[in-house]
C-alpha positions in Angstrom: 48.5 8.5 61.9 46.1 11.2 61.0 46.8 11.0 57.3 46.5 7.3 57.3 43.0 7.4 58.7 42.0 9.9 56.0 43.4 7.7 53.4 41.4 4.7 54.7 38.2 6.8 54.7 38.9 8.1 51.2 38.1 4.8 49.4 34.9 4.5 51.4 34.0 8.1 50.5 34.8 7.5 46.9 32.8 4.3 46.9 29.8 6.2 48.4 30.2 9.0 45.9 30.4 6.5 43.1 27.2 4.7 44.2 25.4 8.1 44.6 26.7 9.2 41.2 25.5 6.0 39.5 22.1 6.3 41.2 21.8 10.0 40.1 23.0 9.1 36.6 20.6 6.2 36.3 17.7 8.3 37.6 18.6 11.0 35.1 18.8 8.4 32.3 15.4 7.1 33.2 14.0 10.7 33.2 15.6 11.4 29.8 14.5 8.0 28.4 10.9 8.6 29.6 10.9 12.1 28.1 12.1 10.7 24.8 9.5 8.0 24.8 6.8 10.5 25.6 8.0 12.7 22.7 8.0 9.8 20.3 4.5 8.8 21.5 3.2 12.4 21.0 4.8 12.6 17.5 3.3 9.2 16.6 -0.2 10.3 17.8 0.1 13.5 15.9 1.1 11.7 12.7 -1.7 9.2 13.2 -4.2 12.0 13.5 -2.8 13.7 10.3 -3.0 10.3 8.5 -6.6 9.8 9.6 -7.6 13.3 8.6 -6.0 12.8 5.1 -7.7 9.4 4.7 -11.0 10.9 5.7 -10.6 13.7 3.3 -9.7 11.2 0.6 -12.8 9.1 1.4 -15.0 12.2 1.3 -13.6 13.2 -2.1 -14.1 9.7 -3.5 -17.7 9.7 -2.1 -18.4 13.1 -3.7 -16.9 12.0 -7.0 -19.0 8.8 -6.9 -22.1 10.7 -6.0 -21.5 13.2 -8.8 -20.9 10.4 -11.4 -24.0 8.5 -10.2 -26.2 11.7 -10.6 -24.7 12.2 -14.0 -25.5 8.6 -15.0 -29.1 8.9 -13.7 -29.6 12.1 -15.6 -28.1 10.6 -18.8 -30.2 7.4 -18.3 -33.4 9.4 -18.0 -32.6 11.4 -21.1 -31.7 8.2 -23.0 -34.9 6.5 -21.9 -37.0 9.4 -23.2 -35.1 9.3 -26.5 -35.6 5.6 -26.7 -39.4 6.0 -26.3 -39.4 8.6 -29.1 -37.3 6.3 -31.3 -39.7 3.4 -30.8 -42.7 5.6 -31.6 -40.9 6.9 -34.7 -40.0 3.4 -35.8 -43.6 2.3 -35.6 -44.5 5.2 -37.9 -41.8 4.5 -40.6 -42.0 0.7 -40.7 -44.7 -1.3 -42.4 -45.1 -4.3 -40.1 -44.3 -6.7 -42.9 -42.7 -10.1 -42.0 -39.0 -9.9 -41.8 -37.5 -12.9 -39.9 -39.1 -16.3 -39.7 -39.4 -18.6 -36.7 -36.3 -20.6 -37.5 -34.2 -17.4 -37.6 -35.8 -16.2 -34.4 -35.0 -19.5 -32.7 -31.4 -19.3 -33.9 -31.0 -15.8 -32.6 -32.5 -16.8 -29.2 -29.9 -19.5 -29.0 -27.0 -17.6 -30.6 -24.8 -17.8 -27.5 -25.0 -21.6 -27.5 -22.6 -23.8 -29.4 -25.1 -26.5 -30.4 -26.8 -24.6 -33.2 -28.4 -26.7 -35.9 -27.4 -26.7 -39.5 -29.2 -24.2 -41.7 -32.2 -25.9 -43.5 -32.8 -25.4 -47.1 -36.5 -24.5 -46.5 -38.5 -23.2 -43.6 -40.4 -25.6 -41.4 -44.2 -25.3 -41.1 -43.7 -24.5 -37.4 -41.3 -21.7 -38.3 -43.8 -20.1 -40.7 -46.2 -19.4 -37.8 -44.0 -17.1 -35.9 -42.2 -14.2 -37.6 -40.7 -10.9 -36.6 -41.8 -7.9 -38.4 -39.6 -5.1 -39.7 -41.0 -2.9 -36.9 -39.9 -5.5 -34.3 -36.5 -5.9 -35.8 -36.0 -2.1 -36.0 -37.1 -1.7 -32.4 -34.9 -4.5 -31.3 -31.9 -2.8 -33.0 -32.8 0.5 -31.3 -33.0 -1.2 -27.9 -29.6 -2.9 -28.5 -28.1 0.5 -29.3 -29.8 2.0 -26.2 -28.4 -0.8 -24.0 -24.9 -0.5 -25.5 -24.9 3.2 -24.8 -26.0 2.7 -21.2 -23.2 0.1 -20.7 -20.7 2.6 -22.3 -21.8 5.4 -19.9 -21.4 3.1 -16.9 -18.0 2.0 -18.0 -16.9 5.6 -18.6 -18.1 6.6 -15.1 -16.1 3.7 -13.6 -13.0 4.7 -15.6 -13.4 8.3 -14.4 -13.8 7.2 -10.8 -10.7 4.9 -11.0 -8.6 7.4 -12.8 -9.4 10.3 -10.4 -6.3 11.5 -8.4 -6.2 9.8 -5.0 
């Protein structure tokens, strides 16, 4: 009978061993899973820190480029303003101040962007004869238009340089 008793205890012992094995295996799986999760979280945190550092460096580079372009624009504007003053002074010396454009032409130029321009008259109105632009004023206006165009071109060039800079 001895061997029969052992054989009856054997399934119970195997059942207990199985339960203990499952518990140990489950505990080990939880430990391994938690370790893997912690590793993933550390790697994610490291990558996020690298990404932030790269973005900060990119932002600082863009700010430095923008500051440099702004300073260049300010210096170019100051130089252009000085040249504009010299041009206006020179134009005053080389022009005669004689009438150049009558009042009708001046009114048309003031409204040139509008679409409801009147038809050209065959002769000047009396009201038009009172106001005229001299050759000096027309020359200075042209010089100012050139100055404003150059300033616009400088600004657009700076924007293009900023946007074409490597990111």
